[in-house]
C-alpha atoms as a printed R data frame, in Angstrom:
    type eleno elety resid chain resno       x        y       z
1   ATOM     1    CA   UNK     A     1 -33.574 -113.158 -29.207
2   ATOM     2    CA   UNK     A     2 -35.914 -116.118 -28.703
3   ATOM     3    CA   UNK     A     3 -39.671 -115.903 -28.727
4   ATOM     4    CA   UNK     A     4 -41.770 -118.480 -26.885
5   ATOM     5    CA   UNK     A     5 -45.426 -119.306 -27.199
6   ATOM     6    CA   UNK     A     6 -47.273 -121.896 -25.104
7   ATOM     7    CA   UNK     A     7 -49.997 -123.598 -27.108
8   ATOM     8    CA   UNK     A     8 -53.232 -124.717 -25.494
9   ATOM     9    CA   UNK     A     9 -52.210 -128.354 -25.678
10  ATOM    10    CA   UNK     A    10 -49.070 -127.723 -23.644
11  ATOM    11    CA   UNK     A    11 -46.470 -127.749 -26.411
12  ATOM    12    CA   UNK     A    12 -43.874 -125.007 -26.475
13  ATOM    13    CA   UNK     A    13 -43.497 -123.524 -29.934
14  ATOM    14    CA   UNK     A    14 -40.360 -121.517 -30.464
15  ATOM    15    CA   UNK     A    15 -38.885 -119.380 -33.162
16  ATOM    16    CA   UNK     A    16 -35.416 -120.570 -32.250
17  ATOM    17    CA   UNK     A    17 -34.415 -123.556 -30.195
18  ATOM    18    CA   UNK     A    18 -31.411 -125.858 -29.961
19  ATOM    19    CA   UNK     A    19 -32.022 -129.510 -30.922
20  ATOM    20    CA   UNK     A    20 -30.098 -132.185 -29.035
21  ATOM    21    CA   UNK     A    21 -30.449 -135.156 -31.416
22  ATOM    22    CA   UNK     A    22 -26.932 -135.531 -32.900
23  ATOM    23    CA   UNK     A    23 -26.741 -131.813 -33.661
24  ATOM    24    CA   UNK     A    24 -24.041 -129.250 -33.035
25  ATOM    25    CA   UNK     A    25 -24.210 -125.502 -32.471
26  ATOM    26    CA   UNK     A    26 -22.985 -124.930 -36.023
27  ATOM    27    CA   UNK     A    27 -25.436 -123.130 -38.292
28  ATOM    28    CA   UNK     A    28 -25.317 -124.786 -41.712
29  ATOM    29    CA   UNK     A    29 -28.142 -122.861 -43.434
30  ATOM    30    CA   UNK     A    30 -29.379 -119.355 -42.730
31  ATOM    31    CA   UNK     A    31 -32.185 -117.349 -44.305
32  ATOM    32    CA   UNK     A    32 -31.999 -113.685 -43.311
33  ATOM    33    CA   UNK     A    33 -35.059 -111.588 -44.233
34  ATOM    34    CA   UNK     A    34 -35.298 -113.379 -47.559
35  ATOM    35    CA   UNK     A    35 -37.862 -112.364 -50.141
36  ATOM    36    CA   UNK     A    36 -38.295 -113.808 -53.615
37  ATOM    37    CA   UNK     A    37 -40.246 -112.143 -56.415
38  ATOM    38    CA   UNK     A    38 -40.865 -113.827 -59.768
39  ATOM    39    CA   UNK     A    39 -41.545 -111.826 -62.946
40  ATOM    40    CA   UNK     A    40 -41.437 -108.579 -60.938
41  ATOM    41    CA   UNK     A    41 -44.921 -109.200 -59.515
42  ATOM    42    CA   UNK     A    42 -45.339 -112.653 -57.928
43  ATOM    43    CA   UNK     A    43 -43.948 -112.746 -54.386
44  ATOM    44    CA   UNK     A    44 -43.165 -116.331 -53.349
45  ATOM    45    CA   UNK     A    45 -41.362 -115.535 -50.073
46  ATOM    46    CA   UNK     A    46 -41.444 -112.449 -47.879
47  ATOM    47    CA   UNK     A    47 -39.112 -111.636 -44.971
48  ATOM    48    CA   UNK     A    48 -38.350 -115.314 -44.427
49  ATOM    49    CA   UNK     A    49 -35.956 -116.030 -41.531
50  ATOM    50    CA   UNK     A    50 -34.656 -119.441 -40.479
51  ATOM    51    CA   UNK     A    51 -31.490 -121.013 -39.114
52  ATOM    52    CA   UNK     A    52 -30.737 -124.716 -39.531
53  ATOM    53    CA   UNK     A    53 -28.243 -126.430 -37.246
54  ATOM    54    CA   UNK     A    54 -25.916 -129.238 -38.242
55  ATOM    55    CA   UNK     A    55 -27.633 -132.640 -38.038
56  ATOM    56    CA   UNK     A    56 -31.229 -131.418 -37.933
57  ATOM    57    CA   UNK     A    57 -34.153 -132.892 -39.842
58  ATOM    58    CA   UNK     A    58 -36.339 -129.916 -40.706
59  ATOM    59    CA   UNK     A    59 -39.575 -130.190 -42.659
60  ATOM    60    CA   UNK     A    60 -40.961 -127.206 -44.543
61  ATOM    61    CA   UNK     A    61 -44.722 -127.600 -44.126
62  ATOM    62    CA   UNK     A    62 -47.266 -125.436 -45.863
63  ATOM    63    CA   UNK     A    63 -49.963 -125.181 -48.534
64  ATOM    64    CA   UNK     A    64 -49.205 -125.263 -52.242
65  ATOM    65    CA   UNK     A    65 -47.675 -122.016 -53.460
66  ATOM    66    CA   UNK     A    66 -46.280 -120.924 -50.086
67  ATOM    67    CA   UNK     A    67 -42.638 -120.939 -51.233
68  ATOM    68    CA   UNK     A    68 -41.474 -124.243 -49.691
69  ATOM    69    CA   UNK     A    69 -39.776 -125.474 -52.842
70  ATOM    70    CA   UNK     A    70 -38.457 -121.997 -53.625
71  ATOM    71    CA   UNK     A    71 -36.699 -121.902 -50.256
72  ATOM    72    CA   UNK     A    72 -35.166 -125.323 -50.922
73  ATOM    73    CA   UNK     A    73 -34.019 -124.301 -54.393
74  ATOM    74    CA   UNK     A    74 -32.305 -121.260 -52.883
75  ATOM    75    CA   UNK     A    75 -30.273 -123.543 -50.614
76  ATOM    76    CA   UNK     A    76 -29.315 -125.549 -53.709
77  ATOM    77    CA   UNK     A    77 -28.230 -122.419 -55.562
78  ATOM    78    CA   UNK     A    78 -30.998 -122.868 -58.152
79  ATOM    79    CA   UNK     A    79 -32.780 -119.635 -57.207
80  ATOM    80    CA   UNK     A    80 -31.418 -116.321 -55.956
81  ATOM    81    CA   UNK     A    81 -33.062 -114.170 -53.305
82  ATOM    82    CA   UNK     A    82 -34.610 -110.918 -54.534
83  ATOM    83    CA   UNK     A    83 -33.933 -109.438 -51.096
84  ATOM    84    CA   UNK     A    84 -32.079 -110.681 -48.051
85  ATOM    85    CA   UNK     A    85 -29.418 -113.378 -47.896
86  ATOM    86    CA   UNK     A    86 -29.156 -117.165 -47.949
87  ATOM    87    CA   UNK     A    87 -25.959 -118.817 -46.751
88  ATOM    88    CA   UNK     A    88 -24.954 -122.487 -46.756
89  ATOM    89    CA   UNK     A    89 -21.977 -123.484 -44.614
90  ATOM    90    CA   UNK     A    90 -21.282 -119.731 -44.288
91  ATOM    91    CA   UNK     A    91 -20.881 -119.363 -48.047
92  ATOM    92    CA   UNK     A    92 -23.022 -118.484 -51.038
93  ATOM    93    CA   UNK     A    93 -25.044 -121.558 -52.106
94  ATOM    94    CA   UNK     A    94 -23.672 -121.593 -55.664
95  ATOM    95    CA   UNK     A    95 -20.116 -121.675 -54.351
96  ATOM    96    CA   UNK     A    96 -20.898 -124.709 -52.192
97  ATOM    97    CA   UNK     A    97 -22.644 -126.547 -55.023
98  ATOM    98    CA   UNK     A    98 -19.902 -125.761 -57.547
99  ATOM    99    CA   UNK     A    99 -16.909 -126.622 -55.391
100 ATOM   100    CA   UNK     A   100 -17.996 -129.431 -53.051
101 ATOM   101    CA   UNK     A   101 -20.138 -132.553 -52.719
102 ATOM   102    CA   UNK     A   102 -21.615 -131.230 -49.482
103 ATOM   103    CA   UNK     A   103 -25.189 -130.717 -50.742
104 ATOM   104    CA   UNK     A   104 -27.366 -133.191 -52.671
105 ATOM   105    CA   UNK     A   105 -30.918 -132.746 -54.004
106 ATOM   106    CA   UNK     A   106 -33.697 -135.347 -54.284
107 ATOM   107    CA   UNK     A   107 -36.686 -134.234 -56.375
108 ATOM   108    CA   UNK     A   108 -40.223 -135.599 -56.415
109 ATOM   109    CA   UNK     A   109 -39.454 -137.217 -59.762
110 ATOM   110    CA   UNK     A   110 -36.607 -139.738 -59.530
111 ATOM   111    CA   UNK     A   111 -35.123 -138.374 -62.820
112 ATOM   112    CA   UNK     A   112 -33.237 -141.564 -63.665
113 ATOM   113    CA   UNK     A   113 -31.533 -141.975 -67.042
114 ATOM   114    CA   UNK     A   114 -33.459 -144.781 -68.787
115 ATOM   115    CA   UNK     A   115 -30.441 -146.050 -70.743
116 ATOM   116    CA   UNK     A   116 -28.332 -146.564 -67.612
117 ATOM   117    CA   UNK     A   117 -28.876 -149.356 -65.128
118 ATOM   118    CA   UNK     A   118 -29.307 -148.794 -61.393
119 ATOM   119    CA   UNK     A   119 -25.602 -148.921 -60.586
120 ATOM   120    CA   UNK     A   120 -24.648 -146.640 -63.460
121 ATOM   121    CA   UNK     A   121 -27.333 -144.106 -62.485
122 ATOM   122    CA   UNK     A   122 -25.925 -143.899 -58.957
123 ATOM   123    CA   UNK     A   123 -22.333 -143.714 -60.182
124 ATOM   124    CA   UNK     A   124 -23.065 -140.903 -62.661
125 ATOM   125    CA   UNK     A   125 -22.567 -137.827 -60.404
126 ATOM   126    CA   UNK     A   126 -19.313 -139.302 -59.084
127 ATOM   127    CA   UNK     A   127 -18.125 -139.858 -62.639
128 ATOM   128    CA   UNK     A   128 -18.996 -136.287 -63.576
129 ATOM   129    CA   UNK     A   129 -16.820 -135.060 -60.723
130 ATOM   130    CA   UNK     A   130 -13.904 -137.107 -62.052
131 ATOM   131    CA   UNK     A   131 -13.676 -139.573 -59.162
132 ATOM   132    CA   UNK     A   132 -11.848 -142.878 -59.566
133 ATOM   133    CA   UNK     A   133 -14.068 -145.328 -61.469
134 ATOM   134    CA   UNK     A   134 -13.619 -148.327 -59.177
135 ATOM   135    CA   UNK     A   135 -13.932 -146.266 -56.017
136 ATOM   136    CA   UNK     A   136 -17.101 -144.693 -57.414
137 ATOM   137    CA   UNK     A   137 -18.606 -148.111 -58.111
138 ATOM   138    CA   UNK     A   138 -17.698 -149.295 -54.610
139 ATOM   139    CA   UNK     A   139 -19.375 -146.252 -53.070
140 ATOM   140    CA   UNK     A   140 -22.461 -146.773 -55.223
141 ATOM   141    CA   UNK     A   141 -22.762 -150.463 -54.350
142 ATOM   142    CA   UNK     A   142 -22.379 -149.670 -50.658
143 ATOM   143    CA   UNK     A   143 -25.154 -147.064 -50.639
144 ATOM   144    CA   UNK     A   144 -27.446 -149.225 -52.804
145 ATOM   145    CA   UNK     A   145 -27.080 -151.961 -50.238
146 ATOM   146    CA   UNK     A   146 -28.102 -149.493 -47.515
147 ATOM   147    CA   UNK     A   147 -31.324 -148.652 -49.370
148 ATOM   148    CA   UNK     A   148 -32.096 -152.314 -50.058
149 ATOM   149    CA   UNK     A   149 -31.256 -152.457 -53.775
150 ATOM   150    CA   UNK     A   150 -28.046 -154.484 -53.925
151 ATOM   151    CA   UNK     A   151 -29.932 -157.197 -55.795
152 ATOM   152    CA   UNK     A   152 -30.978 -154.776 -58.557
153 ATOM   153    CA   UNK     A   153 -27.670 -153.277 -59.653
154 ATOM   154    CA   UNK     A   154 -28.158 -154.267 -63.306
155 ATOM   155    CA   UNK     A   155 -31.871 -153.438 -63.506
156 ATOM   156    CA   UNK     A   156 -33.039 -150.569 -65.689
157 ATOM   157    CA   UNK     A   157 -35.536 -147.878 -64.599
158 ATOM   158    CA   UNK     A   158 -38.321 -149.390 -66.719
159 ATOM   159    CA   UNK     A   159 -38.023 -152.568 -64.629
160 ATOM   160    CA   UNK     A   160 -38.459 -150.765 -61.286
161 ATOM   161    CA   UNK     A   161 -41.507 -149.754 -59.266
162 ATOM   162    CA   UNK     A   162 -42.016 -146.125 -58.257
163 ATOM   163    CA   UNK     A   163 -40.670 -146.812 -54.781
164 ATOM   164    CA   UNK     A   164 -37.582 -148.543 -56.131
165 ATOM   165    CA   UNK     A   165 -36.887 -145.634 -58.489
166 ATOM   166    CA   UNK     A   166 -37.040 -143.261 -55.537
167 ATOM   167    CA   UNK     A   167 -34.609 -145.474 -53.603
168 ATOM   168    CA   UNK     A   168 -32.198 -145.199 -56.534
169 ATOM   169    CA   UNK     A   169 -32.607 -141.416 -56.511
170 ATOM   170    CA   UNK     A   170 -31.857 -141.278 -52.778
171 ATOM   171    CA   UNK     A   171 -28.872 -143.610 -53.224
172 ATOM   172    CA   UNK     A   172 -27.526 -141.386 -56.014
173 ATOM   173    CA   UNK     A   173 -27.771 -138.370 -53.708
174 ATOM   174    CA   UNK     A   174 -26.061 -140.188 -50.825
175 ATOM   175    CA   UNK     A   175 -23.242 -141.741 -52.851
176 ATOM   176    CA   UNK     A   176 -20.980 -138.697 -52.490
177 ATOM   177    CA   UNK     A   177 -21.619 -138.642 -48.716
178 ATOM   178    CA   UNK     A   178 -23.106 -135.132 -48.617
179 ATOM   179    CA   UNK     A   179 -23.339 -133.184 -45.398
180 ATOM   180    CA   UNK     A   180 -26.826 -131.986 -46.359
181 ATOM   181    CA   UNK     A   181 -29.704 -133.618 -48.201
182 ATOM   182    CA   UNK     A   182 -32.445 -131.484 -49.780
183 ATOM   183    CA   UNK     A   183 -35.691 -133.340 -50.520
184 ATOM   184    CA   UNK     A   184 -38.592 -131.742 -52.405
185 ATOM   185    CA   UNK     A   185 -41.732 -133.835 -51.724
186 ATOM   186    CA   UNK     A   186 -39.890 -137.039 -52.697
187 ATOM   187    CA   UNK     A   187 -42.718 -139.349 -51.610
188 ATOM   188    CA   UNK     A   188 -45.649 -137.263 -52.826
189 ATOM   189    CA   UNK     A   189 -46.454 -139.411 -55.886
190 ATOM   190    CA   UNK     A   190 -46.175 -142.787 -54.140
191 ATOM   191    CA   UNK     A   191 -48.899 -145.036 -52.780
192 ATOM   192    CA   UNK     A   192 -49.360 -144.990 -49.010
193 ATOM   193    CA   UNK     A   193 -47.661 -148.321 -48.236
194 ATOM   194    CA   UNK     A   194 -44.591 -147.458 -50.311
195 ATOM   195    CA   UNK     A   195 -44.514 -143.996 -48.787
196 ATOM   196    CA   UNK     A   196 -44.499 -145.411 -45.253
197 ATOM   197    CA   UNK     A   197 -41.685 -147.823 -46.093
198 ATOM   198    CA   UNK     A   198 -39.525 -145.070 -47.561
199 ATOM   199    CA   UNK     A   199 -40.263 -142.759 -44.635
200 ATOM   200    CA   UNK     A   200 -38.806 -145.343 -42.268
201 ATOM   201    CA   UNK     A   201 -35.865 -145.989 -44.587
202 ATOM   202    CA   UNK     A   202 -35.116 -142.268 -44.636
203 ATOM   203    CA   UNK     A   203 -35.277 -142.026 -40.841
204 ATOM   204    CA   UNK     A   204 -32.841 -144.921 -40.499
205 ATOM   205    CA   UNK     A   205 -30.459 -143.312 -43.003
206 ATOM   206    CA   UNK     A   206 -30.624 -139.987 -41.156
207 ATOM   207    CA   UNK     A   207 -30.014 -141.611 -37.769
208 ATOM   208    CA   UNK     A   208 -27.077 -143.588 -39.173
209 ATOM   209    CA   UNK     A   209 -25.414 -140.991 -41.405
210 ATOM   210    CA   UNK     A   210 -26.165 -137.858 -39.295
211 ATOM   211    CA   UNK     A   211 -26.836 -135.903 -42.475
212 ATOM   212    CA   UNK     A   212 -28.691 -132.607 -42.179
213 ATOM   213    CA   UNK     A   213 -32.000 -132.980 -44.034
214 ATOM   214    CA   UNK     A   214 -34.303 -130.235 -45.335
215 ATOM   215    CA   UNK     A   215 -37.558 -131.849 -46.410
216 ATOM   216    CA   UNK     A   216 -40.503 -130.241 -48.214
217 ATOM   217    CA   UNK     A   217 -43.988 -131.645 -47.622
218 ATOM   218    CA   UNK     A   218 -47.618 -130.594 -47.368
219 ATOM   219    CA   UNK     A   219 -48.448 -133.726 -45.355
220 ATOM   220    CA   UNK     A   220 -48.827 -132.965 -41.637
221 ATOM   221    CA   UNK     A   221 -48.496 -136.604 -40.581
222 ATOM   222    CA   UNK     A   222 -45.294 -137.037 -42.586
223 ATOM   223    CA   UNK     A   223 -43.781 -133.899 -41.078
224 ATOM   224    CA   UNK     A   224 -44.579 -135.012 -37.516
225 ATOM   225    CA   UNK     A   225 -43.176 -138.499 -38.084
226 ATOM   226    CA   UNK     A   226 -39.876 -137.450 -39.653
227 ATOM   227    CA   UNK     A   227 -38.837 -134.121 -38.225
228 ATOM   228    CA   UNK     A   228 -36.730 -132.698 -35.455
229 ATOM   229    CA   UNK     A   229 -38.475 -129.403 -36.164
230 ATOM   230    CA   UNK     A   230 -41.342 -128.399 -38.408
231 ATOM   231    CA   UNK     A   231 -41.117 -125.009 -40.112
232 ATOM   232    CA   UNK     A   232 -44.762 -124.092 -40.719
233 ATOM   233    CA   UNK     A   233 -45.219 -121.559 -43.504
234 ATOM   234    CA   UNK     A   234 -48.078 -119.197 -44.268
235 ATOM   235    CA   UNK     A   235 -49.922 -119.140 -47.564
236 ATOM   236    CA   UNK     A   236 -48.074 -117.134 -50.196
237 ATOM   237    CA   UNK     A   237 -46.198 -114.990 -49.923
238 ATOM   238    CA   UNK     A   238 -44.510 -117.511 -47.661
239 ATOM   239    CA   UNK     A   239 -43.399 -116.440 -44.212
240 ATOM   240    CA   UNK     A   240 -42.459 -118.458 -41.155
241 ATOM   241    CA   UNK     A   241 -45.583 -119.024 -39.085
242 ATOM   242    CA   UNK     A   242 -44.055 -121.285 -36.397
243 ATOM   243    CA   UNK     A   243 -41.187 -123.612 -35.601
244 ATOM   244    CA   UNK     A   244 -42.414 -126.689 -33.788
245 ATOM   245    CA   UNK     A   245 -39.875 -128.769 -31.905
246 ATOM   246    CA   UNK     A   246 -40.986 -132.409 -32.322
247 ATOM   247    CA   UNK     A   247 -39.919 -134.123 -29.112
248 ATOM   248    CA   UNK     A   248 -40.928 -137.711 -29.896
249 ATOM   249    CA   UNK     A   249 -38.799 -140.757 -28.982
250 ATOM   250    CA   UNK     A   250 -36.100 -142.003 -31.336
251 ATOM   251    CA   UNK     A   251 -35.616 -144.261 -33.123
252 ATOM   252    CA   UNK     A   252 -39.141 -143.678 -34.352
253 ATOM   253    CA   UNK     A   253 -41.393 -146.418 -35.663
254 ATOM   254    CA   UNK     A   254 -44.632 -146.228 -37.629
255 ATOM   255    CA   UNK     A   255 -46.545 -147.378 -34.558
256 ATOM   256    CA   UNK     A   256 -45.894 -143.987 -32.946
257 ATOM   257    CA   UNK     A   257 -48.564 -142.529 -35.248
258 ATOM   258    CA   UNK     A   258 -51.269 -144.016 -33.031
259 ATOM   259    CA   UNK     A   259 -49.970 -142.340 -29.864
260 ATOM   260    CA   UNK     A   260 -51.635 -139.349 -28.230
261 ATOM   261    CA   UNK     A   261 -48.334 -137.451 -28.275
262 ATOM   262    CA   UNK     A   262 -48.005 -137.849 -32.035
263 ATOM   263    CA   UNK     A   263 -51.570 -136.725 -32.666
264 ATOM   264    CA   UNK     A   264 -51.005 -133.616 -30.531
265 ATOM   265    CA   UNK     A   265 -48.135 -132.572 -32.788
266 ATOM   266    CA   UNK     A   266 -50.328 -133.208 -35.822
267 ATOM   267    CA   UNK     A   267 -53.051 -131.067 -34.274
268 ATOM   268    CA   UNK     A   268 -50.626 -128.279 -33.390
269 ATOM   269    CA   UNK     A   269 -49.142 -128.169 -36.897
270 ATOM   270    CA   UNK     A   270 -52.607 -128.342 -38.466
271 ATOM   271    CA   UNK     A   271 -53.816 -125.431 -36.369
272 ATOM   272    CA   UNK     A   272 -50.880 -123.314 -37.509
273 ATOM   273    CA   UNK     A   273 -51.530 -124.235 -41.117
274 ATOM   274    CA   UNK     A   274 -55.143 -123.140 -40.809
275 ATOM   275    CA   UNK     A   275 -54.895 -120.134 -38.555
276 ATOM   276    CA   UNK     A   276 -51.290 -119.297 -37.740
277 ATOM   277    CA   UNK     A   277 -49.386 -116.252 -38.800
278 ATOM   278    CA   UNK     A   278 -46.131 -114.934 -37.480
279 ATOM   279    CA   UNK     A   279 -47.945 -111.908 -36.114
280 ATOM   280    CA   UNK     A   280 -50.135 -114.090 -33.955
281 ATOM   281    CA   UNK     A   281 -47.158 -116.153 -32.826
282 ATOM   282    CA   UNK     A   282 -45.398 -113.107 -31.477
283 ATOM   283    CA   UNK     A   283 -48.571 -111.828 -29.871
């Protein structure tokens, strides 16, 4: 069943809607009435439901402590639901992570090994999976070129800026050509100019590679700029407050942030952050 709500500004907010931007009907992630309790008393998520279609760019938007990162870690097989079920490509997340290269994770901290240069950091996960050494290096060089770092293959992390370290982290995640990229506030610690540059780089990668992206942020402007849909979450315990279909032109450029259409999405998402609850959405 689909539930529709018409906001005052004319946008249609839906709890389920098909996205047309290089997506298919295939569901690649599903949360079914998922709850997560830590230490038998702290509820991070409660009755959380969401389906992600192949090729979507979905941002999890919500205040600190609402379970955004917990939901992402469940998809990565790093946390297990206390109640309900999470599936990735119709399998248990741990099975997908253990047996395939289909899912990659980018954390807020780049987590680069300081004793390995840029190329060797990107090659590392391919090496650990026993892939051919020369083929692994070729893949790494190719993806480093795509993120603008081909001229820094022999540089070490200490020689890189924060933005460059994050590019290496993204390149490392993309080297195995995953079907899904999980990103937990990857730009949160960066200055605004670097953040904007990497936002555009990420959009170009997504449009080119057609990788499904699940992106955690508490920045409304970032969510509106990047997403196909924004999953707005309530304050903890986290529940789904609204799914906002972001129907802005693509390819997107930074200049779109000055448009009235963009600001309406920002306003809509902000209103849900402040006042929304799933009970109000369903009337």
